[in-house]
N, C-alpha and C positions, 0 to 999 in steps of 0.2 A: 504492500498500499505507501508506504512511505517512497520509494523507488518510484510509483507512478506520480505520485506527486510532485519530485522533483524536473520529472521529462515534463511535464503537462507545463509546468512553470519555466523549464528552458526553454518548450517551446513557443509559450507566449512571449517571452522575454524576446526571441529570436524574430520572432511576427513585429514586433512592438522597432526593437533597433530597425528593421529592415525599413518601414513603416519611414519610421524618423530621418532617414534616409532617403529617401522615396522623396518624400516631402521638402527636402534641402534643394535638392535639384529639381522639384517646380519651378519653371520658369514662367514669369507675366507676360514677357518682353514680346512688343507687336514689332516685326521686321518693318522696317521703311519706314518708320512714323517720327516725322518729323517736331523739334518743338515749335509752338508759333505763339500768336498771341490774337484773341480776339477780343473787340468791343462791343460789348452789349449789354441789353439788363437781362439781371437774373429773375427769371422766372418759375413758378410751380410749376409742373406743364402739364398735371390733372386738371387744372381753373383754367390756366393758357389755351391748352387744347381742348380743353373739354366743354369750358364757355366762355371763352377768350374775355375772361378774365386779368386784369392785370393793371399795374399801376400803384401808386401811393393808398389809394383808398382801398386798394387787393390787398396791402402789406402783411397786414391780420390775420388775414386770410391764410393768404401763403403762408405763412410763418406755422398758424398750426396742420395746415397740409403734410408740410414738409418735416413736422417735430411725428407726424402722425403715422410717416414711413413712403409718403410721396417724394417722388423726384424732382431735384431741383436743375435748372438749366440756363444756359445763357441764351438769348436769344439777342443776333446779330441784326436784326433786319429783315433777313433774307431767312436762314438757317437758325435749325436749335440744337445746341450742342449740350448734351446731357452727360452733365458731371458723373465719374464711374471713376472708382476705387480700386488701384490693383494688388493694392495691400491688404484686404478682409475689411477693411475698413468703412464708416459711415460718411458715404462719397458728398453726403450736406454739407458735410460740417467746414469744408473751408467756403462754402456759401453764403452760409447762415446767416453771419453779420452783413449783407447786404444785400437782402431779399428785395424785390422792387428798383433796388438801385441800377444805377449804369456802374459798369466795370470793365477792367481790362483786365482779364485771364491773359495767363501766361501758363501752357501743358502740351502734352501730346494728344493731337488730334490721331483715334482711331474711328473706321468706317466700317459694316459689316450691313448687310440685307438693307438698307437705306435707310439704317441710322447712324449720325455720328457721334460719337461720345468724347470727352476730355479726359484725360486724367491730369489735374489741375496742380502746380506746381506753386504757383502762386495769386491772388486775386486785391487786386488796392481800384480804389474808386477811378473812373475817367473825370477829365478834365472836361 
């Protein structure tokens, strides 16, 4: 019985070590992506897309939506760039202080299946 318990423990330890090594090798790089600057308004996409709501009068609602888990994005007048997190964190964190304000965002743009996302490095209020 004691040997069986030791073998199970050894097997589980091996799985844990291999899993940790595999996770360390896990890459979130996106080939060919370039760092860019985008200037636009920070919006919550649920209200912006769903019922055309944006602007200072909508800021409290947008904040509530973002805190509830709705994604924030930057709308540059033509396109929407959804904030994405490549480190498994909250993608809204860097945009929260700027809801419904005009900003300049520095980051890496990635696109797939018609969606444009931006991995944000820096956010500043736009002039």
